[in-house]
C-alpha positions as CSV (number, residue, x, y, z in Angstrom):
1,A,0.0,0.0,0.0
2,L,3.0,2.3,0.5
3,G,4.2,1.8,-3.1
4,L,7.5,0.2,-1.8
5,P,9.0,-3.0,-3.3
6,T,7.8,-6.2,-1.5
7,N,11.3,-7.0,-0.2
8,V,11.6,-3.6,1.7
9,T,11.6,-3.7,5.5
10,L,10.7,-0.5,7.4
11,G,12.2,0.5,10.7
12,A,11.8,3.3,13.2
13,H,14.7,5.5,14.3
14,L,14.5,8.1,17.0
15,H,15.4,11.6,15.7
16,N,13.8,14.0,18.2
17,M,11.8,14.0,21.4
18,L,9.6,17.1,21.6
19,I,7.7,18.2,24.7
20,Y,5.2,20.9,24.2
21,G,4.1,23.3,26.9
22,P,0.8,25.3,27.0
23,G,0.3,27.3,23.8
24,Q,3.4,25.8,22.0
25,F,3.2,24.5,18.5
26,F,5.1,24.3,15.2
27,K,4.1,26.3,12.1
28,P,3.0,24.1,9.2
29,H,6.1,22.5,7.6
30,Q,7.4,19.5,5.7
31,D,10.0,17.2,7.4
32,S,13.4,17.0,5.8
33,E,14.9,13.6,5.2
34,K,16.7,12.7,8.4
35,M,18.1,9.4,7.1
36,E,18.7,8.1,3.6
37,G,15.6,6.4,2.4
38,M,13.3,8.0,4.9
39,V,9.7,7.7,3.7
40,A,7.6,8.7,6.7
41,S,7.4,10.4,10.0
42,L,6.1,8.6,13.1
43,V,4.7,10.6,16.0
44,I,4.2,8.8,19.3
45,I,2.1,10.4,22.0
46,L,3.2,9.1,25.4
47,P,0.6,8.4,28.1
48,S,-0.1,11.7,29.8
49,A,-3.3,13.4,30.6
50,H,-3.5,16.6,28.5
51,I,-5.7,19.2,26.8
52,G,-5.1,20.0,23.1
53,G,-2.7,18.1,20.9
54,E,-4.2,18.5,17.5
55,L,-2.0,17.4,14.6
56,R,-3.1,18.5,11.1
57,I,-1.7,16.7,8.1
58,Q,-2.1,17.7,4.5
59,H,-1.3,15.1,1.8
60,R,-1.9,16.2,-1.8
61,K,-5.4,17.8,-1.7
62,S,-6.6,16.0,1.5
63,E,-6.3,17.2,5.1
64,Y,-6.5,14.9,8.1
65,N,-6.8,15.9,11.8
66,F,-5.5,13.8,14.6
67,E,-6.6,14.7,18.1
68,S,-4.9,13.3,21.2
69,E,-6.8,15.2,23.9
70,Q,-9.1,12.3,24.8
71,L,-6.2,10.1,25.8
72,Y,-6.3,8.2,29.1
73,E,-3.2,8.2,31.2
74,T,-2.5,4.6,30.3
75,S,-2.9,4.9,26.5
76,L,-0.1,5.2,24.0
77,K,-1.1,6.6,20.6
78,C,0.9,6.9,17.3
79,I,0.4,8.2,13.9
80,A,2.5,7.9,10.8
81,F,2.4,10.0,7.6
82,Y,4.5,10.3,4.5
83,A,7.6,12.5,4.8
84,D,6.3,14.9,2.1
85,C,3.2,15.8,4.0
86,I,2.7,19.3,5.4
87,H,1.8,19.1,9.0
């Protein structure tokens, strides 16, 4: 479904760990390639009660919203998106 050859194996590599405080956010941007062959970004939301946390992702002419505000303290959530997405 990703358009990759069948013999390709994907792996996750830690690049950054970001912690946002009240009112903090990034302006819309596209991730740069952190490693050769990078095809996607993976965001992991650690278990923590919080308010807010909307992630907007634009891919071609579609826009998707991911909201983490309803997390319970014991839940881990993740979302992956192609590296060429504006978010």
